[in-house]
mmCIF file of the N, C-alpha and C atoms, coordinates in Angstrom:
data_MODEL
# 
_entry.id   MODEL 
# 
loop_
_atom_site.group_PDB 
_atom_site.id 
_atom_site.type_symbol 
_atom_site.label_atom_id 
_atom_site.label_alt_id 
_atom_site.label_comp_id 
_atom_site.label_asym_id 
_atom_site.label_entity_id 
_atom_site.label_seq_id 
_atom_site.pdbx_PDB_ins_code 
_atom_site.Cartn_x 
_atom_site.Cartn_y 
_atom_site.Cartn_z 
_atom_site.occupancy 
_atom_site.B_iso_or_equiv 
_atom_site.pdbx_formal_charge 
_atom_site.auth_seq_id 
_atom_site.auth_comp_id 
_atom_site.auth_asym_id 
_atom_site.auth_atom_id 
_atom_site.pdbx_PDB_model_num 
ATOM 1   N N  . MET A 1 1  ? 28.929  7.803   26.338  1.00 0.00 ? 1  MET A N  1 
ATOM 2   C CA . MET A 1 1  ? 29.239  6.563   25.645  1.00 0.00 ? 1  MET A CA 1 
ATOM 3   C C  . MET A 1 1  ? 28.088  5.556   25.808  1.00 0.00 ? 1  MET A C  1 
ATOM 4   N N  . ARG A 1 2  ? 27.536  5.456   26.994  1.00 0.00 ? 2  ARG A N  1 
ATOM 5   C CA . ARG A 1 2  ? 26.416  4.527   27.218  1.00 0.00 ? 2  ARG A CA 1 
ATOM 6   C C  . ARG A 1 2  ? 25.206  4.931   26.389  1.00 0.00 ? 2  ARG A C  1 
ATOM 7   N N  . GLU A 1 3  ? 24.963  6.240   26.348  1.00 0.00 ? 3  GLU A N  1 
ATOM 8   C CA . GLU A 1 3  ? 23.825  6.724   25.570  1.00 0.00 ? 3  GLU A CA 1 
ATOM 9   C C  . GLU A 1 3  ? 24.014  6.407   24.081  1.00 0.00 ? 3  GLU A C  1 
ATOM 10  N N  . GLN A 1 4  ? 25.215  6.578   23.592  1.00 0.00 ? 4  GLN A N  1 
ATOM 11  C CA . GLN A 1 4  ? 25.509  6.271   22.199  1.00 0.00 ? 4  GLN A CA 1 
ATOM 12  C C  . GLN A 1 4  ? 25.308  4.776   21.919  1.00 0.00 ? 4  GLN A C  1 
ATOM 13  N N  . ASN A 1 5  ? 25.768  3.924   22.821  1.00 0.00 ? 5  ASN A N  1 
ATOM 14  C CA . ASN A 1 5  ? 25.570  2.477   22.665  1.00 0.00 ? 5  ASN A CA 1 
ATOM 15  C C  . ASN A 1 5  ? 24.091  2.111   22.687  1.00 0.00 ? 5  ASN A C  1 
ATOM 16  N N  . ARG A 1 6  ? 23.356  2.745   23.586  1.00 0.00 ? 6  ARG A N  1 
ATOM 17  C CA . ARG A 1 6  ? 21.921  2.484   23.677  1.00 0.00 ? 6  ARG A CA 1 
ATOM 18  C C  . ARG A 1 6  ? 21.222  2.884   22.373  1.00 0.00 ? 6  ARG A C  1 
ATOM 19  N N  . LEU A 1 7  ? 21.592  4.042   21.844  1.00 0.00 ? 7  LEU A N  1 
ATOM 20  C CA . LEU A 1 7  ? 20.990  4.504   20.596  1.00 0.00 ? 7  LEU A CA 1 
ATOM 21  C C  . LEU A 1 7  ? 21.354  3.587   19.426  1.00 0.00 ? 7  LEU A C  1 
ATOM 22  N N  . MET A 1 8  ? 22.576  3.105   19.408  1.00 0.00 ? 8  MET A N  1 
ATOM 23  C CA . MET A 1 8  ? 22.997  2.195   18.341  1.00 0.00 ? 8  MET A CA 1 
ATOM 24  C C  . MET A 1 8  ? 22.254  0.864   18.423  1.00 0.00 ? 8  MET A C  1 
ATOM 25  N N  . ARG A 1 9  ? 22.064  0.350   19.642  1.00 0.00 ? 9  ARG A N  1 
ATOM 26  C CA . ARG A 1 9  ? 21.307  -0.899  19.805  1.00 0.00 ? 9  ARG A CA 1 
ATOM 27  C C  . ARG A 1 9  ? 19.850  -0.705  19.378  1.00 0.00 ? 9  ARG A C  1 
ATOM 28  N N  . GLN A 1 10 ? 19.279  0.449   19.739  1.00 0.00 ? 10 GLN A N  1 
ATOM 29  C CA . GLN A 1 10 ? 17.902  0.741   19.345  1.00 0.00 ? 10 GLN A CA 1 
ATOM 30  C C  . GLN A 1 10 ? 17.793  0.830   17.824  1.00 0.00 ? 10 GLN A C  1 
ATOM 31  N N  . ARG A 1 11 ? 18.751  1.496   17.204  1.00 0.00 ? 11 ARG A N  1 
ATOM 32  C CA . ARG A 1 11 ? 18.758  1.620   15.739  1.00 0.00 ? 11 ARG A CA 1 
ATOM 33  C C  . ARG A 1 11 ? 18.868  0.238   15.087  1.00 0.00 ? 11 ARG A C  1 
ATOM 34  N N  . GLN A 1 12 ? 19.712  -0.630  15.654  1.00 0.00 ? 12 GLN A N  1 
ATOM 35  C CA . GLN A 1 12 ? 19.865  -1.981  15.113  1.00 0.00 ? 12 GLN A CA 1 
ATOM 36  C C  . GLN A 1 12 ? 18.555  -2.758  15.238  1.00 0.00 ? 12 GLN A C  1 
ATOM 37  N N  . ARG A 1 13 ? 17.886  -2.646  16.375  1.00 0.00 ? 13 ARG A N  1 
ATOM 38  C CA . ARG A 1 13 ? 16.592  -3.325  16.549  1.00 0.00 ? 13 ARG A CA 1 
ATOM 39  C C  . ARG A 1 13 ? 15.574  -2.808  15.535  1.00 0.00 ? 13 ARG A C  1 
ATOM 40  N N  . ASP A 1 14 ? 15.557  -1.477  15.345  1.00 0.00 ? 14 ASP A N  1 
ATOM 41  C CA . ASP A 1 14 ? 14.628  -0.893  14.374  1.00 0.00 ? 14 ASP A CA 1 
ATOM 42  C C  . ASP A 1 14 ? 14.903  -1.409  12.966  1.00 0.00 ? 14 ASP A C  1 
ATOM 43  N N  . LEU A 1 15 ? 16.173  -1.469  12.595  1.00 0.00 ? 15 LEU A N  1 
ATOM 44  C CA . LEU A 1 15 ? 16.536  -1.951  11.260  1.00 0.00 ? 15 LEU A CA 1 
ATOM 45  C C  . LEU A 1 15 ? 16.187  -3.424  11.082  1.00 0.00 ? 15 LEU A C  1 
ATOM 46  N N  . GLU A 1 16 ? 16.397  -4.225  12.110  1.00 0.00 ? 16 GLU A N  1 
ATOM 47  C CA . GLU A 1 16 ? 16.039  -5.644  12.032  1.00 0.00 ? 16 GLU A CA 1 
ATOM 48  C C  . GLU A 1 16 ? 14.530  -5.812  11.879  1.00 0.00 ? 16 GLU A C  1 
ATOM 49  N N  . GLU A 1 17 ? 13.773  -5.001  12.596  1.00 0.00 ? 17 GLU A N  1 
ATOM 50  C CA . GLU A 1 17 ? 12.317  -5.048  12.505  1.00 0.00 ? 17 GLU A CA 1 
ATOM 51  C C  . GLU A 1 17 ? 11.855  -4.652  11.098  1.00 0.00 ? 17 GLU A C  1 
ATOM 52  N N  . GLN A 1 18 ? 12.449  -3.596  10.554  1.00 0.00 ? 18 GLN A N  1 
ATOM 53  C CA . GLN A 1 18 ? 12.093  -3.152  9.213   1.00 0.00 ? 18 GLN A CA 1 
ATOM 54  C C  . GLN A 1 18 ? 12.506  -4.182  8.168   1.00 0.00 ? 18 GLN A C  1 
ATOM 55  N N  . ASN A 1 19 ? 13.649  -4.815  8.371   1.00 0.00 ? 19 ASN A N  1 
ATOM 56  C CA . ASN A 1 19 ? 14.107  -5.853  7.452   1.00 0.00 ? 19 ASN A CA 1 
ATOM 57  C C  . ASN A 1 19 ? 13.133  -7.031  7.444   1.00 0.00 ? 19 ASN A C  1 
ATOM 58  N N  . THR A 1 20 ? 12.655  -7.402  8.613   1.00 0.00 ? 20 THR A N  1 
ATOM 59  C CA . THR A 1 20 ? 11.676  -8.487  8.717   1.00 0.00 ? 20 THR A CA 1 
ATOM 60  C C  . THR A 1 20 ? 10.402  -8.126  7.964   1.00 0.00 ? 20 THR A C  1 
ATOM 61  N N  . LEU A 1 21 ? 9.939   -6.894  8.150   1.00 0.00 ? 21 LEU A N  1 
ATOM 62  C CA . LEU A 1 21 ? 8.729   -6.438  7.467   1.00 0.00 ? 21 LEU A CA 1 
ATOM 63  C C  . LEU A 1 21 ? 8.921   -6.442  5.950   1.00 0.00 ? 21 LEU A C  1 
ATOM 64  N N  . LEU A 1 22 ? 10.042  -5.899  5.483   1.00 0.00 ? 22 LEU A N  1 
ATOM 65  C CA . LEU A 1 22 ? 10.294  -5.857  4.044   1.00 0.00 ? 22 LEU A CA 1 
ATOM 66  C C  . LEU A 1 22 ? 10.447  -7.257  3.458   1.00 0.00 ? 22 LEU A C  1 
ATOM 67  N N  . SER A 1 23 ? 11.073  -8.153  4.192   1.00 0.00 ? 23 SER A N  1 
ATOM 68  C CA . SER A 1 23 ? 11.214  -9.536  3.727   1.00 0.00 ? 23 SER A CA 1 
ATOM 69  C C  . SER A 1 23 ? 9.853   -10.200 3.595   1.00 0.00 ? 23 SER A C  1 
ATOM 70  N N  . ARG A 1 24 ? 8.984   -9.968  4.568   1.00 0.00 ? 24 ARG A N  1 
ATOM 71  C CA . ARG A 1 24 ? 7.634   -10.537 4.516   1.00 0.00 ? 24 ARG A CA 1 
ATOM 72  C C  . ARG A 1 24 ? 6.855   -9.971  3.327   1.00 0.00 ? 24 ARG A C  1 
ATOM 73  N N  . LEU A 1 25 ? 6.953   -8.647  3.116   1.00 0.00 ? 25 LEU A N  1 
ATOM 74  C CA . LEU A 1 25 ? 6.260   -8.031  1.987   1.00 0.00 ? 25 LEU A CA 1 
ATOM 75  C C  . LEU A 1 25 ? 6.770   -8.570  0.653   1.00 0.00 ? 25 LEU A C  1 
ATOM 76  N N  . LEU A 1 26 ? 8.082   -8.722  0.536   1.00 0.00 ? 26 LEU A N  1 
ATOM 77  C CA . LEU A 1 26 ? 8.666   -9.263  -0.690  1.00 0.00 ? 26 LEU A CA 1 
ATOM 78  C C  . LEU A 1 26 ? 8.216   -10.702 -0.913  1.00 0.00 ? 26 LEU A C  1 
ATOM 79  N N  . HIS A 1 27 ? 8.207   -11.498 0.152   1.00 0.00 ? 27 HIS A N  1 
ATOM 80  C CA . HIS A 1 27 ? 7.771   -12.893 0.049   1.00 0.00 ? 27 HIS A CA 1 
ATOM 81  C C  . HIS A 1 27 ? 6.309   -12.957 -0.404  1.00 0.00 ? 27 HIS A C  1 
ATOM 82  N N  . GLU A 1 28 ? 5.457   -12.124 0.192   1.00 0.00 ? 28 GLU A N  1 
ATOM 83  C CA . GLU A 1 28 ? 4.043   -12.119 -0.189  1.00 0.00 ? 28 GLU A CA 1 
ATOM 84  C C  . GLU A 1 28 ? 3.871   -11.690 -1.642  1.00 0.00 ? 28 GLU A C  1 
ATOM 85  N N  . ARG A 1 29 ? 4.623   -10.674 -2.062  1.00 0.00 ? 29 ARG A N  1 
ATOM 86  C CA . ARG A 1 29 ? 4.530   -10.196 -3.444  1.00 0.00 ? 29 ARG A CA 1 
ATOM 87  C C  . ARG A 1 29 ? 4.979   -11.290 -4.412  1.00 0.00 ? 29 ARG A C  1 
ATOM 88  N N  . ASN A 1 30 ? 6.060   -11.978 -4.069  1.00 0.00 ? 30 ASN A N  1 
ATOM 89  C CA . ASN A 1 30 ? 6.546   -13.061 -4.924  1.00 0.00 ? 30 ASN A CA 1 
ATOM 90  C C  . ASN A 1 30 ? 5.552   -14.211 -4.992  1.00 0.00 ? 30 ASN A C  1 
ATOM 91  N N  . GLU A 1 31 ? 4.904   -14.523 -3.872  1.00 0.00 ? 31 GLU A N  1 
ATOM 92  C CA . GLU A 1 31 ? 3.900   -15.590 -3.864  1.00 0.00 ? 31 GLU A CA 1 
ATOM 93  C C  . GLU A 1 31 ? 2.729   -15.238 -4.773  1.00 0.00 ? 31 GLU A C  1 
ATOM 94  N N  . ARG A 1 32 ? 2.318   -13.966 -4.737  1.00 0.00 ? 32 ARG A N  1 
ATOM 95  C CA . ARG A 1 32 ? 1.201   -13.537 -5.594  1.00 0.00 ? 32 ARG A CA 1 
ATOM 96  C C  . ARG A 1 32 ? 1.593   -13.546 -7.066  1.00 0.00 ? 32 ARG A C  1 
ATOM 97  N N  . ALA A 1 33 ? 2.865   -13.328 -7.355  1.00 0.00 ? 33 ALA A N  1 
ATOM 98  C CA . ALA A 1 33 ? 3.322   -13.220 -8.742  1.00 0.00 ? 33 ALA A CA 1 
ATOM 99  C C  . ALA A 1 33 ? 3.614   -14.574 -9.376  1.00 0.00 ? 33 ALA A C  1 
ATOM 100 N N  . LYS A 1 34 ? 3.648   -15.637 -8.601  1.00 0.00 ? 34 LYS A N  1 
ATOM 101 C CA . LYS A 1 34 ? 3.956   -16.965 -9.148  1.00 0.00 ? 34 LYS A CA 1 
ATOM 102 C C  . LYS A 1 34 ? 2.869   -17.411 -10.117 1.00 0.00 ? 34 LYS A C  1 
ATOM 103 N N  . GLY A 1 35 ? 3.289   -18.188 -11.100 1.00 0.00 ? 35 GLY A N  1 
ATOM 104 C CA . GLY A 1 35 ? 2.310   -18.809 -11.982 1.00 0.00 ? 35 GLY A CA 1 
ATOM 105 C C  . GLY A 1 35 ? 1.955   -18.007 -13.213 1.00 0.00 ? 35 GLY A C  1 
ATOM 106 N N  . GLY A 1 36 ? 2.764   -17.040 -13.598 1.00 0.00 ? 36 GLY A N  1 
ATOM 107 C CA . GLY A 1 36 ? 2.500   -16.290 -14.828 1.00 0.00 ? 36 GLY A CA 1 
ATOM 108 C C  . GLY A 1 36 ? 1.428   -15.248 -14.636 1.00 0.00 ? 36 GLY A C  1 
ATOM 109 N N  . ALA A 1 37 ? 0.574   -15.116 -15.641 1.00 0.00 ? 37 ALA A N  1 
ATOM 110 C CA . ALA A 1 37 ? -0.447  -14.075 -15.610 1.00 0.00 ? 37 ALA A CA 1 
ATOM 111 C C  . ALA A 1 37 ? -1.450  -14.340 -14.495 1.00 0.00 ? 37 ALA A C  1 
ATOM 112 N N  . VAL A 1 38 ? -1.870  -13.276 -13.879 1.00 0.00 ? 38 VAL A N  1 
ATOM 113 C CA . VAL A 1 38 ? -2.836  -13.350 -12.789 1.00 0.00 ? 38 VAL A CA 1 
ATOM 114 C C  . VAL A 1 38 ? -4.094  -12.629 -13.251 1.00 0.00 ? 38 VAL A C  1 
ATOM 115 N N  . ALA A 1 39 ? -5.249  -13.212 -13.018 1.00 0.00 ? 39 ALA A N  1 
ATOM 116 C CA . ALA A 1 39 ? -6.497  -12.577 -13.422 1.00 0.00 ? 39 ALA A CA 1 
ATOM 117 C C  . ALA A 1 39 ? -6.883  -11.522 -12.398 1.00 0.00 ? 39 ALA A C  1 
ATOM 118 N N  . LEU A 1 40 ? -7.178  -10.329 -12.894 1.00 0.00 ? 40 LEU A N  1 
ATOM 119 C CA . LEU A 1 40 ? -7.620  -9.227  -12.047 1.00 0.00 ? 40 LEU A CA 1 
ATOM 120 C C  . LEU A 1 40 ? -9.136  -9.293  -11.950 1.00 0.00 ? 40 LEU A C  1 
ATOM 121 N N  . GLN A 1 41 ? -9.668  -9.401  -10.738 1.00 0.00 ? 41 GLN A N  1 
ATOM 122 C CA . GLN A 1 41 ? -11.109 -9.503  -10.541 1.00 0.00 ? 41 GLN A CA 1 
ATOM 123 C C  . GLN A 1 41 ? -11.722 -8.109  -10.643 1.00 0.00 ? 41 GLN A C  1 
ATOM 124 N N  . LEU A 1 42 ? -12.633 -7.937  -11.577 1.00 0.00 ? 42 LEU A N  1 
ATOM 125 C CA . LEU A 1 42 ? -13.306 -6.662  -11.777 1.00 0.00 ? 42 LEU A CA 1 
ATOM 126 C C  . LEU A 1 42 ? -14.727 -6.756  -11.245 1.00 0.00 ? 42 LEU A C  1 
ATOM 127 N N  . PRO A 1 43 ? -15.360 -5.605  -10.982 1.00 0.00 ? 43 PRO A N  1 
ATOM 128 C CA . PRO A 1 43 ? -16.754 -5.628  -10.524 1.00 0.00 ? 43 PRO A CA 1 
ATOM 129 C C  . PRO A 1 43 ? -17.641 -6.344  -11.537 1.00 0.00 ? 43 PRO A C  1 
ATOM 130 N N  . GLY A 1 44 ? -18.606 -7.065  -11.069 1.00 0.00 ? 44 GLY A N  1 
ATOM 131 C CA . GLY A 1 44 ? -19.518 -7.798  -11.932 1.00 0.00 ? 44 GLY A CA 1 
ATOM 132 C C  . GLY A 1 44 ? -19.034 -9.187  -12.286 1.00 0.00 ? 44 GLY A C  1 
ATOM 133 N N  . GLY A 1 45 ? -17.951 -9.643  -11.660 1.00 0.00 ? 45 GLY A N  1 
ATOM 134 C CA . GLY A 1 45 ? -17.465 -10.988 -11.887 1.00 0.00 ? 45 GLY A CA 1 
ATOM 135 C C  . GLY A 1 45 ? -16.568 -11.144 -13.101 1.00 0.00 ? 45 GLY A C  1 
ATOM 136 N N  . CYS A 1 46 ? -16.271 -10.057 -13.813 1.00 0.00 ? 46 CYS A N  1 
ATOM 137 C CA . CYS A 1 46 ? -15.391 -10.129 -14.986 1.00 0.00 ? 46 CYS A CA 1 
ATOM 138 C C  . CYS A 1 46 ? -13.941 -10.252 -14.525 1.00 0.00 ? 46 CYS A C  1 
ATOM 139 N N  . GLN A 1 47 ? -13.142 -10.918 -15.334 1.00 0.00 ? 47 GLN A N  1 
ATOM 140 C CA . GLN A 1 47 ? -11.725 -11.042 -15.035 1.00 0.00 ? 47 GLN A CA 1 
ATOM 141 C C  . GLN A 1 47 ? -10.912 -10.495 -16.195 1.00 0.00 ? 47 GLN A C  1 
ATOM 142 N N  . GLN A 1 48 ? -9.836  -9.797  -15.854 1.00 0.00 ? 48 GLN A N  1 
ATOM 143 C CA . GLN A 1 48 ? -8.945  -9.256  -16.872 1.00 0.00 ? 48 GLN A CA 1 
ATOM 144 C C  . GLN A 1 48 ? -7.542  -9.772  -16.585 1.00 0.00 ? 48 GLN A C  1 
ATOM 145 N N  . PRO A 1 49 ? -6.912  -10.473 -17.557 1.00 0.00 ? 49 PRO A N  1 
ATOM 146 C CA . PRO A 1 49 ? -5.554  -10.976 -17.291 1.00 0.00 ? 49 PRO A CA 1 
ATOM 147 C C  . PRO A 1 49 ? -4.556  -9.831  -17.189 1.00 0.00 ? 49 PRO A C  1 
ATOM 148 N N  . ARG A 1 50 ? -3.571  -10.007 -16.340 1.00 0.00 ? 50 ARG A N  1 
ATOM 149 C CA . ARG A 1 50 ? -2.501  -9.018  -16.219 1.00 0.00 ? 50 ARG A CA 1 
ATOM 150 C C  . ARG A 1 50 ? -1.183  -9.759  -16.074 1.00 0.00 ? 50 ARG A C  1 
ATOM 151 N N  . PRO A 1 51 ? -0.093  -9.131  -16.463 1.00 0.00 ? 51 PRO A N  1 
ATOM 152 C CA . PRO A 1 51 ? 1.210   -9.793  -16.365 1.00 0.00 ? 51 PRO A CA 1 
ATOM 153 C C  . PRO A 1 51 ? 1.641   -9.944  -14.910 1.00 0.00 ? 51 PRO A C  1 
ATOM 154 N N  . PRO A 1 52 ? 2.543   -10.884 -14.644 1.00 0.00 ? 52 PRO A N  1 
ATOM 155 C CA . PRO A 1 52 ? 3.050   -11.025 -13.272 1.00 0.00 ? 52 PRO A CA 1 
ATOM 156 C C  . PRO A 1 52 ? 3.839   -9.792  -12.858 1.00 0.00 ? 52 PRO A C  1 
ATOM 157 N N  . LEU A 1 53 ? 3.968   -9.604  -11.569 1.00 0.00 ? 53 LEU A N  1 
ATOM 158 C CA . LEU A 1 53 ? 4.733   -8.465  -11.058 1.00 0.00 ? 53 LEU A CA 1 
ATOM 159 C C  . LEU A 1 53 ? 6.187   -8.569  -11.488 1.00 0.00 ? 53 LEU A C  1 
ATOM 160 N N  . ILE A 1 54 ? 6.775   -7.443  -11.787 1.00 0.00 ? 54 ILE A N  1 
ATOM 161 C CA . ILE A 1 54 ? 8.183   -7.400  -12.170 1.00 0.00 ? 54 ILE A CA 1 
ATOM 162 C C  . ILE A 1 54 ? 8.969   -6.877  -10.978 1.00 0.00 ? 54 ILE A C  1 
ATOM 163 N N  . ALA A 1 55 ? 10.000  -7.615  -10.570 1.00 0.00 ? 55 ALA A N  1 
ATOM 164 C CA . ALA A 1 55 ? 10.750  -7.256  -9.366  1.00 0.00 ? 55 ALA A CA 1 
ATOM 165 C C  . ALA A 1 55 ? 11.547  -5.973  -9.550  1.00 0.00 ? 55 ALA A C  1 
ATOM 166 N N  . LEU A 1 56 ? 12.201  -5.815  -10.684 1.00 0.00 ? 56 LEU A N  1 
ATOM 167 C CA . LEU A 1 56 ? 13.045  -4.650  -10.909 1.00 0.00 ? 56 LEU A CA 1 
ATOM 168 C C  . LEU A 1 56 ? 12.643  -3.961  -12.197 1.00 0.00 ? 56 LEU A C  1 
ATOM 169 N N  . SER A 1 57 ? 12.851  -2.676  -12.240 1.00 0.00 ? 57 SER A N  1 
ATOM 170 C CA . SER A 1 57 ? 12.561  -1.919  -13.437 1.00 0.00 ? 57 SER A CA 1 
ATOM 171 C C  . SER A 1 57 ? 13.820  -1.206  -13.890 1.00 0.00 ? 57 SER A C  1 
ATOM 172 N N  . LEU A 1 58 ? 14.024  -1.142  -15.191 1.00 0.00 ? 58 LEU A N  1 
ATOM 173 C CA . LEU A 1 58 ? 15.162  -0.398  -15.715 1.00 0.00 ? 58 LEU A CA 1 
ATOM 174 C C  . LEU A 1 58 ? 14.883  1.097   -15.709 1.00 0.00 ? 58 LEU A C  1 
ATOM 175 N N  . ASN A 1 59 ? 13.633  1.474   -15.549 1.00 0.00 ? 59 ASN A N  1 
ATOM 176 C CA . ASN A 1 59 ? 13.267  2.882   -15.471 1.00 0.00 ? 59 ASN A CA 1 
ATOM 177 C C  . ASN A 1 59 ? 13.324  3.308   -14.008 1.00 0.00 ? 59 ASN A C  1 
ATOM 178 N N  . PRO A 1 60 ? 14.293  4.163   -13.630 1.00 0.00 ? 60 PRO A N  1 
ATOM 179 C CA . PRO A 1 60 ? 14.444  4.541   -12.214 1.00 0.00 ? 60 PRO A CA 1 
ATOM 180 C C  . PRO A 1 60 ? 13.204  5.223   -11.647 1.00 0.00 ? 60 PRO A C  1 
ATOM 181 N N  . GLN A 1 61 ? 12.489  6.006   -12.463 1.00 0.00 ? 61 GLN A N  1 
ATOM 182 C CA . GLN A 1 61 ? 11.298  6.682   -11.957 1.00 0.00 ? 61 GLN A CA 1 
ATOM 183 C C  . GLN A 1 61 ? 10.192  5.677   -11.641 1.00 0.00 ? 61 GLN A C  1 
ATOM 184 N N  . ALA A 1 62 ? 10.043  4.647   -12.463 1.00 0.00 ? 62 ALA A N  1 
ATOM 185 C CA . ALA A 1 62 ? 9.042   3.610   -12.197 1.00 0.00 ? 62 ALA A CA 1 
ATOM 186 C C  . ALA A 1 62 ? 9.427   2.814   -10.963 1.00 0.00 ? 62 ALA A C  1 
ATOM 187 N N  . ALA A 1 63 ? 10.716  2.568   -10.790 1.00 0.00 ? 63 ALA A N  1 
ATOM 188 C CA . ALA A 1 63 ? 11.181  1.813   -9.626  1.00 0.00 ? 63 ALA A CA 1 
ATOM 189 C C  . ALA A 1 63 ? 10.869  2.567   -8.340  1.00 0.00 ? 63 ALA A C  1 
ATOM 190 N N  . VAL A 1 64 ? 10.971  3.896   -8.380  1.00 0.00 ? 64 VAL A N  1 
ATOM 191 C CA . VAL A 1 64 ? 10.679  4.706   -7.192  1.00 0.00 ? 64 VAL A CA 1 
ATOM 192 C C  . VAL A 1 64 ? 9.234   4.515   -6.779  1.00 0.00 ? 64 VAL A C  1 
ATOM 193 N N  . LEU A 1 65 ? 8.331   4.465   -7.740  1.00 0.00 ? 65 LEU A N  1 
ATOM 194 C CA . LEU A 1 65 ? 6.915   4.333   -7.416  1.00 0.00 ? 65 LEU A CA 1 
ATOM 195 C C  . LEU A 1 65 ? 6.589   2.981   -6.804  1.00 0.00 ? 65 LEU A C  1 
ATOM 196 N N  . SER A 1 66 ? 7.343   1.947   -7.142  1.00 0.00 ? 66 SER A N  1 
ATOM 197 C CA . SER A 1 66 ? 7.024   0.613   -6.649  1.00 0.00 ? 66 SER A CA 1 
ATOM 198 C C  . SER A 1 66 ? 7.728   0.271   -5.341  1.00 0.00 ? 66 SER A C  1 
ATOM 199 N N  . MET A 1 67 ? 8.673   1.098   -4.898  1.00 0.00 ? 67 MET A N  1 
ATOM 200 C CA . MET A 1 67 ? 9.399   0.816   -3.657  1.00 0.00 ? 67 MET A CA 1 
ATOM 201 C C  . MET A 1 67 ? 8.527   1.126   -2.449  1.00 0.00 ? 67 MET A C  1 
ATOM 202 N N  . PRO A 1 68 ? 8.430   0.214   -1.503  1.00 0.00 ? 68 PRO A N  1 
ATOM 203 C CA . PRO A 1 68 ? 7.684   0.536   -0.283  1.00 0.00 ? 68 PRO A CA 1 
ATOM 204 C C  . PRO A 1 68 ? 8.422   1.610   0.497   1.00 0.00 ? 68 PRO A C  1 
ATOM 205 N N  . LYS A 1 69 ? 7.686   2.565   1.032   1.00 0.00 ? 69 LYS A N  1 
ATOM 206 C CA . LYS A 1 69 ? 8.286   3.641   1.813   1.00 0.00 ? 69 LYS A CA 1 
ATOM 207 C C  . LYS A 1 69 ? 8.245   3.250   3.290   1.00 0.00 ? 69 LYS A C  1 
ATOM 208 N N  . VAL A 1 70 ? 9.395   3.093   3.875   1.00 0.00 ? 70 VAL A N  1 
ATOM 209 C CA . VAL A 1 70 ? 9.503   2.735   5.284   1.00 0.00 ? 70 VAL A CA 1 
ATOM 210 C C  . VAL A 1 70 ? 10.254  3.858   5.979   1.00 0.00 ? 70 VAL A C  1 
ATOM 211 N N  . PRO A 1 71 ? 9.682   4.450   7.028   1.00 0.00 ? 71 PRO A N  1 
ATOM 212 C CA . PRO A 1 71 ? 10.353  5.558   7.704   1.00 0.00 ? 71 PRO A CA 1 
ATOM 213 C C  . PRO A 1 71 ? 11.738  5.164   8.205   1.00 0.00 ? 71 PRO A C  1 
ATOM 214 N N  . HIS A 1 72 ? 12.674  6.067   8.050   1.00 0.00 ? 72 HIS A N  1 
ATOM 215 C CA . HIS A 1 72 ? 14.039  5.931   8.574   1.00 0.00 ? 72 HIS A CA 1 
ATOM 216 C C  . HIS A 1 72 ? 14.793  4.763   7.953   1.00 0.00 ? 72 HIS A C  1 
ATOM 217 N N  . MET A 1 73 ? 14.430  4.350   6.748   1.00 0.00 ? 73 MET A N  1 
ATOM 218 C CA . MET A 1 73 ? 15.130  3.241   6.100   1.00 0.00 ? 73 MET A CA 1 
ATOM 219 C C  . MET A 1 73 ? 16.081  3.728   5.022   1.00 0.00 ? 73 MET A C  1 
ATOM 220 N N  . GLY A 1 74 ? 16.200  5.039   4.846   1.00 0.00 ? 74 GLY A N  1 
ATOM 221 C CA . GLY A 1 74 ? 17.062  5.549   3.807   1.00 0.00 ? 74 GLY A CA 1 
ATOM 222 C C  . GLY A 1 74 ? 16.448  5.420   2.427   1.00 0.00 ? 74 GLY A C  1 
ATOM 223 N N  . THR A 1 75 ? 15.105  5.295   2.343   1.00 0.00 ? 75 THR A N  1 
ATOM 224 C CA . THR A 1 75 ? 14.456  5.167   1.042   1.00 0.00 ? 75 THR A CA 1 
ATOM 225 C C  . THR A 1 75 ? 14.515  6.473   0.266   1.00 0.00 ? 75 THR A C  1 
ATOM 226 N N  . GLU A 1 76 ? 14.934  7.556   0.914   1.00 0.00 ? 76 GLU A N  1 
ATOM 227 C CA . GLU A 1 76 ? 15.032  8.827   0.205   1.00 0.00 ? 76 GLU A CA 1 
ATOM 228 C C  . GLU A 1 76 ? 16.107  8.789   -0.879  1.00 0.00 ? 76 GLU A C  1 
ATOM 229 N N  . ILE A 1 77 ? 17.018  7.809   -0.807  1.00 0.00 ? 77 ILE A N  1 
ATOM 230 C CA . ILE A 1 77 ? 18.038  7.711   -1.845  1.00 0.00 ? 77 ILE A CA 1 
ATOM 231 C C  . ILE A 1 77 ? 17.478  7.114   -3.115  1.00 0.00 ? 77 ILE A C  1 
ATOM 232 N N  . TRP A 1 78 ? 16.337  6.476   -3.059  1.00 0.00 ? 78 TRP A N  1 
ATOM 233 C CA . TRP A 1 78 ? 15.739  5.885   -4.248  1.00 0.00 ? 78 TRP A CA 1 
ATOM 234 C C  . TRP A 1 78 ? 15.134  6.994   -5.048  1.00 0.00 ? 78 TRP A C  1 
# 
């Protein structure tokens, strides 16, 4: 029983740590996406406009590619 409790507490700490990381990544992505189109800096000083990041996609396959992969987070269901 003690071992099970210890493992559950460890799992909870791991999940909280991963949640913090994902929240930070989402916040950073949202900050970069603010303000509409963002200019993409190309070699030679040229800039190419690109649309802001889209949070969700209706295409499940595209959504899979944009999801961050975090070990042991259950991302395999995506």
